[in-house]
N, CA, C and O atoms as a GROMACS GRO file, in nm:
protein
  356
    1MET      N    1   8.989   7.308  10.636
    1MET     CA    2   8.988   7.392  10.755
    1MET      C    3   9.090   7.504  10.740
    1MET      O    4   9.204   7.480  10.700
    2VAL      N    5   9.051   7.625  10.773
    2VAL     CA    6   9.141   7.740  10.767
    2VAL      C    7   9.219   7.744  10.897
    2VAL      O    8   9.161   7.740  11.005
    3SER      N    9   9.353   7.752  10.886
    3SER     CA   10   9.431   7.741  11.009
    3SER      C   11   9.522   7.860  11.036
    3SER      O   12   9.530   7.906  11.150
    4THR      N   13   9.591   7.911  10.936
    4THR     CA   14   9.684   8.021  10.962
    4THR      C   15   9.607   8.152  10.969
    4THR      O   16   9.497   8.165  10.915
    5LEU      N   17   9.667   8.249  11.037
    5LEU     CA   18   9.601   8.379  11.049
    5LEU      C   19   9.580   8.444  10.912
    5LEU      O   20   9.471   8.495  10.886
    6PRO      N   21   9.679   8.444  10.823
    6PRO     CA   22   9.653   8.501  10.690
    6PRO      C   23   9.538   8.431  10.618
    6PRO      O   24   9.459   8.497  10.550
    7GLU      N   25   9.527   8.300  10.631
    7GLU     CA   26   9.414   8.229  10.570
    7GLU      C   27   9.282   8.271  10.633
    7GLU      O   28   9.182   8.288  10.563
    8ARG      N   29   9.281   8.288  10.764
    8ARG     CA   30   9.160   8.333  10.834
    8ARG      C   31   9.122   8.474  10.790
    8ARG      O   32   9.004   8.504  10.771
    9ILE      N   33   9.222   8.561  10.773
    9ILE     CA   34   9.196   8.698  10.728
    9ILE      C   35   9.132   8.697  10.590
    9ILE      O   36   9.034   8.767  10.566
   10LEU      N   37   9.188   8.618  10.500
   10LEU     CA   38   9.133   8.612  10.363
   10LEU      C   39   8.995   8.548  10.360
   10LEU      O   40   8.910   8.587  10.280
   11ALA      N   41   8.971   8.449  10.447
   11ALA     CA   42   8.838   8.387  10.454
   11ALA      C   43   8.736   8.488  10.508
   11ALA      O   44   8.624   8.496  10.457
   12ALA      N   45   8.774   8.565  10.609
   12ALA     CA   46   8.685   8.668  10.664
   12ALA      C   47   8.658   8.775  10.558
   12ALA      O   48   8.546   8.822  10.544
   13TYR      N   49   8.762   8.813  10.485
   13TYR     CA   50   8.746   8.911  10.376
   13TYR      C   51   8.643   8.861  10.275
   13TYR      O   52   8.554   8.936  10.234
   14ALA      N   53   8.654   8.735  10.236
   14ALA     CA   54   8.561   8.678  10.138
   14ALA      C   55   8.418   8.682  10.191
   14ALA      O   56   8.324   8.704  10.115
   15ASP      N   57   8.401   8.660  10.322
   15ASP     CA   58   8.267   8.665  10.382
   15ASP      C   59   8.212   8.808  10.385
   15ASP      O   60   8.092   8.829  10.372
   16LEU      N   61   8.301   8.906  10.402
   16LEU     CA   62   8.258   9.044  10.423
   16LEU      C   63   8.243   9.127  10.296
   16LEU      O   64   8.173   9.228  10.296
   17THR      N   65   8.308   9.086  10.189
   17THR     CA   66   8.302   9.167  10.067
   17THR      C   67   8.192   9.118   9.974
   17THR      O   68   8.156   9.000   9.973
   18SER      N   69   8.139   9.211   9.898
   18SER     CA   70   8.033   9.174   9.805
   18SER      C   71   8.086   9.145   9.665
   18SER      O   72   8.014   9.094   9.579
   19ARG      N   73   8.215   9.180   9.643
   19ARG     CA   74   8.272   9.155   9.509
   19ARG      C   75   8.424   9.139   9.522
   19ARG      O   76   8.484   9.196   9.612
   20PRO      N   77   8.486   9.061   9.433
   20PRO     CA   78   8.631   9.044   9.436
   20PRO      C   79   8.701   9.180   9.424
   20PRO      O   80   8.667   9.261   9.338
   21GLY      N   81   8.798   9.202   9.509
   21GLY     CA   82   8.873   9.326   9.505
   21GLY      C   83   8.806   9.442   9.577
   21GLY      O   84   8.861   9.551   9.584
   22GLY      N   85   8.686   9.418   9.629
   22GLY     CA   86   8.615   9.522   9.702
   22GLY      C   87   8.678   9.549   9.837
   22GLY      O   88   8.742   9.461   9.895
   23GLY      N   89   8.661   9.669   9.886
   23GLY     CA   90   8.719   9.706  10.014
   23GLY      C   91   8.626   9.673  10.130
   23GLY      O   92   8.504   9.678  10.118
   24ILE      N   93   8.688   9.640  10.244
   24ILE     CA   94   8.613   9.619  10.367
   24ILE      C   95   8.674   9.706  10.476
   24ILE      O   96   8.793   9.737  10.471
   25HIS      N   97   8.594   9.744  10.572
   25HIS     CA   98   8.645   9.820  10.686
   25HIS      C   99   8.715   9.726  10.783
   25HIS      O  100   8.666   9.616  10.810
   26LEU      N  101   8.828   9.769  10.835
   26LEU     CA  102   8.900   9.688  10.932
   26LEU      C  103   8.818   9.665  11.058
   26LEU      O  104   8.836   9.563  11.125
   27ALA      N  105   8.728   9.756  11.091
   27ALA     CA  106   8.640   9.735  11.207
   27ALA      C  107   8.556   9.609  11.188
   27ALA      O  108   8.535   9.534  11.283
   28ASP      N  109   8.507   9.586  11.066
   28ASP     CA  110   8.428   9.466  11.037
   28ASP      C  111   8.515   9.342  11.043
   28ASP      O  112   8.472   9.238  11.094
   29LEU      N  113   8.637   9.352  10.992
   29LEU     CA  114   8.730   9.239  10.997
   29LEU      C  115   8.762   9.204  11.142
   29LEU      O  116   8.760   9.087  11.179
   30ARG      N  117   8.790   9.306  11.223
   30ARG     CA  118   8.822   9.281  11.364
   30ARG      C  119   8.704   9.215  11.436
   30ARG      O  120   8.723   9.128  11.520
   31ALA      N  121   8.582   9.257  11.404
   31ALA     CA  122   8.464   9.196  11.466
   31ALA      C  123   8.453   9.048  11.428
   31ALA      O  124   8.419   8.964  11.511
   32GLN      N  125   8.482   9.018  11.303
   32GLN     CA  126   8.474   8.879  11.256
   32GLN      C  127   8.585   8.793  11.318
   32GLN      O  128   8.566   8.673  11.338
   33LEU      N  129   8.700   8.854  11.348
   33LEU     CA  130   8.813   8.781  11.406
   33LEU      C  131   8.836   8.827  11.550
   33LEU      O  132   8.950   8.850  11.592
   34ALA      N  133   8.729   8.838  11.625
   34ALA     CA  134   8.735   8.892  11.762
   34ALA      C  135   8.822   8.809  11.856
   34ALA      O  136   8.868   8.860  11.958
   35ASP      N  137   8.845   8.683  11.823
   35ASP     CA  138   8.927   8.597  11.909
   35ASP      C  139   9.077   8.620  11.889
   35ASP      O  140   9.158   8.566  11.964
   36VAL      N  141   9.115   8.699  11.788
   36VAL     CA  142   9.256   8.723  11.756
   36VAL      C  143   9.302   8.850  11.828
   36VAL      O  144   9.235   8.953  11.824
   37ASP      N  145   9.417   8.841  11.894
   37ASP     CA  146   9.477   8.956  11.961
   37ASP      C  147   9.497   9.069  11.861
   37ASP      O  148   9.543   9.046  11.749
   38ALA      N  149   9.462   9.191  11.900
   38ALA     CA  150   9.469   9.307  11.809
   38ALA      C  151   9.609   9.330  11.755
   38ALA      O  152   9.625   9.358  11.636
   39ASP      N  153   9.711   9.319  11.839
   39ASP     CA  154   9.848   9.340  11.792
   39ASP      C  155   9.892   9.231  11.695
   39ASP      O  156   9.962   9.258  11.597
   40GLU      N  157   9.849   9.108  11.721
   40GLU     CA  158   9.880   8.997  11.630
   40GLU      C  159   9.813   9.018  11.494
   40GLU      O  160   9.873   8.994  11.390
   41LEU      N  161   9.689   9.063  11.498
   41LEU     CA  162   9.617   9.090  11.373
   41LEU      C  163   9.684   9.205  11.297
   41LEU      O  164   9.701   9.197  11.175
   42ASP      N  165   9.722   9.311  11.368
   42ASP     CA  166   9.792   9.423  11.303
   42ASP      C  167   9.919   9.376  11.234
   42ASP      O  168   9.945   9.411  11.119
   43ARG      N  169  10.000   9.295  11.305
   43ARG     CA  170  10.126   9.244  11.245
   43ARG      C  171  10.098   9.163  11.119
   43ARG      O  172  10.166   9.179  11.018
   44ALA      N  173   9.998   9.076  11.126
   44ALA     CA  174   9.964   8.993  11.010
   44ALA      C  175   9.918   9.079  10.893
   44ALA      O  176   9.956   9.054  10.779
   45LEU      N  177   9.836   9.180  10.921
   45LEU     CA  178   9.789   9.267  10.813
   45LEU      C  179   9.903   9.344  10.748
   45LEU      O  180   9.908   9.356  10.625
   46VAL      N  181   9.994   9.396  10.828
   46VAL     CA  182  10.109   9.469  10.773
   46VAL      C  183  10.197   9.377  10.690
   46VAL      O  184  10.243   9.415  10.583
   47GLU      N  185  10.221   9.255  10.740
   47GLU     CA  186  10.302   9.158  10.664
   47GLU      C  187  10.234   9.122  10.532
   47GLU      O  188  10.301   9.112  10.429
   48MET      N  189  10.104   9.103  10.535
   48MET     CA  190  10.030   9.070  10.413
   48MET      C  191  10.032   9.187  10.315
   48MET      O  192  10.040   9.166  10.194
   49ASP      N  193  10.025   9.309  10.367
   49ASP     CA  194  10.035   9.428  10.282
   49ASP      C  195  10.175   9.436  10.220
   49ASP      O  196  10.189   9.466  10.101
   50ASP      N  197  10.278   9.409  10.299
   50ASP     CA  198  10.416   9.410  10.248
   50ASP      C  199  10.434   9.308  10.136
   50ASP      O  200  10.505   9.334  10.039
   51ARG      N  201  10.370   9.192  10.149
   51ARG     CA  202  10.381   9.086  10.046
   51ARG      C  203  10.288   9.112   9.928
   51ARG      O  204  10.291   9.039   9.829
   52ARG      N  205  10.206   9.216   9.938
   52ARG     CA  206  10.107   9.253   9.836
   52ARG      C  207   9.999   9.147   9.819
   52ARG      O  208   9.942   9.132   9.711
   53ASP      N  209   9.970   9.074   9.929
   53ASP     CA  210   9.855   8.984   9.929
   53ASP      C  211   9.727   9.064   9.946
   53ASP      O  212   9.622   9.030   9.892
   54ILE      N  213   9.739   9.172  10.024
   54ILE     CA  214   9.628   9.264  10.048
   54ILE      C  215   9.681   9.406  10.030
   54ILE      O  216   9.801   9.429  10.019
   55GLN      N  217   9.589   9.499  10.028
   55GLN     CA  218   9.625   9.640  10.025
   55GLN      C  219   9.549   9.709  10.137
   55GLN      O  220   9.426   9.703  10.142
   56LEU      N  221   9.622   9.775  10.226
   56LEU     CA  222   9.561   9.855  10.331
   56LEU      C  223   9.552   9.999  10.280
   56LEU      O  224   9.646  10.049  10.219
   57GLU      N  225   9.440  10.064  10.307
   57GLU     CA  226   9.417  10.199  10.254
   57GLU      C  227   9.347  10.286  10.357
   57GLU      O  228   9.272  10.236  10.442
   58PRO      N  229   9.371  10.415  10.351
   58PRO     CA  230   9.292  10.506  10.434
   58PRO      C  231   9.152  10.519  10.373
   58PRO      O  232   9.135  10.504  10.252
   59ASP      N  233   9.055  10.547  10.456
   59ASP     CA  234   8.920  10.570  10.405
   59ASP      C  235   8.912  10.712  10.350
   59ASP      O  236   8.944  10.806  10.422
   60PRO      N  237   8.871  10.729  10.225
   60PRO     CA  238   8.863  10.864  10.169
   60PRO      C  239   8.755  10.949  10.235
   60PRO      O  240   8.759  11.072  10.227
   61ASP      N  241   8.658  10.886  10.300
   61ASP     CA  242   8.550  10.957  10.368
   61ASP      C  243   8.581  10.968  10.517
   61ASP      O  244   8.513  10.907  10.600
   62ARG      N  245   8.684  11.045  10.550
   62ARG     CA  246   8.726  11.057  10.691
   62ARG      C  247   8.614  11.109  10.780
   62ARG      O  248   8.602  11.066  10.895
   63ALA      N  249   8.533  11.198  10.730
   63ALA     CA  250   8.425  11.256  10.810
   63ALA      C  251   8.321  11.151  10.847
   63ALA      O  252   8.252  11.163  10.948
   64GLY      N  253   8.308  11.048  10.765
   64GLY     CA  254   8.209  10.945  10.788
   64GLY      C  255   8.255  10.832  10.878
   64GLY      O  256   8.178  10.740  10.906
   65LEU      N  257   8.380  10.837  10.925
   65LEU     CA  258   8.432  10.730  11.010
   65LEU      C  259   8.373  10.737  11.150
   65LEU      O  260   8.366  10.844  11.211
   66THR      N  261   8.331  10.623  11.199
   66THR     CA  262   8.282  10.615  11.336
   66THR      C  263   8.401  10.601  11.430
   66THR      O  264   8.514  10.578  11.387
   67THR      N  265   8.375  10.615  11.558
   67THR     CA  266   8.480  10.596  11.659
   67THR      C  267   8.537  10.455  11.648
   67THR      O  268   8.658  10.435  11.660
   68GLU      N  269   8.450  10.357  11.626
   68GLU     CA  270   8.493  10.217  11.612
   68GLU      C  271   8.584  10.200  11.490
   68GLU      O  272   8.685  10.130  11.497
   69MET      N  273   8.549  10.263  11.379
   69MET     CA  274   8.630  10.254  11.257
   69MET      C  275   8.767  10.318  11.278
   69MET      O  276   8.869  10.265  11.233
   70ARG      N  277   8.770  10.430  11.347
   70ARG     CA  278   8.897  10.497  11.375
   70ARG      C  279   8.985  10.411  11.466
   70ARG      O  280   9.106  10.401  11.446
   71ALA      N  281   8.924  10.349  11.567
   71ALA     CA  282   8.998  10.266  11.661
   71ALA      C  283   9.051  10.139  11.595
   71ALA      O  284   9.152  10.084  11.640
   72ALA      N  285   8.986  10.091  11.491
   72ALA     CA  286   9.027   9.968  11.422
   72ALA      C  287   9.139   9.990  11.322
   72ALA      O  288   9.192   9.892  11.268
   73ALA      N  289   9.176  10.113  11.296
   73ALA     CA  290   9.277  10.143  11.194
   73ALA      C  291   9.412  10.082  11.229
   73ALA      O  292   9.446  10.063  11.346
   74VAL      N  293   9.487  10.052  11.124
   74VAL     CA  294   9.627  10.007  11.136
   74VAL      C  295   9.713  10.124  11.093
   74VAL      O  296   9.691  10.182  10.987
   75ARG      N  297   9.811  10.157  11.173
   75ARG     CA  298   9.904  10.266  11.140
   75ARG      C  299  10.011  10.209  11.048
   75ARG      O  300  10.080  10.113  11.083
   76LEU      N  301  10.026  10.268  10.930
   76LEU     CA  302  10.122  10.221  10.830
   76LEU      C  303  10.177  10.342  10.756
   76LEU      O  304  10.101  10.424  10.704
   77ALA      N  305  10.307  10.354  10.752
   77ALA     CA  306  10.374  10.465  10.682
   77ALA      C  307  10.323  10.600  10.732
   77ALA      O  308  10.307  10.695  10.655
   78GLY      N  309  10.298  10.607  10.863
   78GLY     CA  310  10.257  10.733  10.922
   78GLY      C  311  10.111  10.771  10.899
   78GLY      O  312  10.070  10.883  10.931
   79ARG      N  313  10.034  10.680  10.844
   79ARG     CA  314   9.892  10.708  10.815
   79ARG      C  315   9.804  10.598  10.873
   79ARG      O  316   9.846  10.483  10.883
   80ASP      N  317   9.683  10.636  10.911
   80ASP     CA  318   9.585  10.538  10.957
   80ASP      C  319   9.517  10.473  10.837
   80ASP      O  320   9.462  10.542  10.750
   81MET      N  321   9.521  10.342  10.833
   81MET     CA  322   9.457  10.265  10.728
   81MET      C  323   9.330  10.203  10.784
   81MET      O  324   9.333  10.131  10.884
   82HIS      N  325   9.218  10.231  10.720
   82HIS     CA  326   9.088  10.187  10.770
   82HIS      C  327   9.027  10.077  10.684
   82HIS      O  328   8.934  10.008  10.728
   83LEU      N  329   9.078  10.060  10.563
   83LEU     CA  330   9.019   9.966  10.467
   83LEU      C  331   9.121   9.862  10.425
   83LEU      O  332   9.242   9.885  10.429
   84MET      N  333   9.070   9.746  10.386
   84MET     CA  334   9.154   9.639  10.332
   84MET      C  335   9.086   9.584  10.208
   84MET      O  336   8.964   9.571  10.203
   85ARG      N  337   9.167   9.553  10.111
   85ARG     CA  338   9.117   9.481   9.993
   85ARG      C  339   9.220   9.375   9.955
   85ARG      O  340   9.340   9.393   9.975
   86LYS      N  341   9.173   9.265   9.901
   86LYS     CA  342   9.260   9.158   9.854
   86LYS      C  343   9.315   9.198   9.719
   86LYS      O  344   9.241   9.246   9.632
   87VAL      N  345   9.443   9.177   9.701
   87VAL     CA  346   9.504   9.204   9.571
   87VAL      C  347   9.475   9.086   9.479
   87VAL      O  348   9.511   8.973   9.508
   88GLU      N  349   9.409   9.115   9.370
   88GLU     CA  350   9.376   9.009   9.273
   88GLU      C  351   9.493   8.992   9.178
   88GLU      O  352   9.545   9.089   9.122
   89ARG      N  353   9.533   8.870   9.161
   89ARG     CA  354   9.648   8.840   9.072
   89ARG      C  355   9.606   8.763   8.952
   89ARG      O  356   9.689   8.729   8.867
   0.00000   0.00000   0.00000
């Protein structure tokens, strides 16, 4: 059973990605973890990025972002991050 939020995030990532190391939109992650408070999820994502468990990235296709994708972004280092990928070790 997956219990911690980081474990839930990684399990949701595995469900949402089609290949190891592939990027997913945070909007999709938030939809999969809809029961988690947005601020709590943001904190967990930033902590996981700091530990290099995941990598948060801006979407290079800014023009293609929907309102939902923009709203799901995590602000990090003064930039909106729309994508997440698991760091493969």
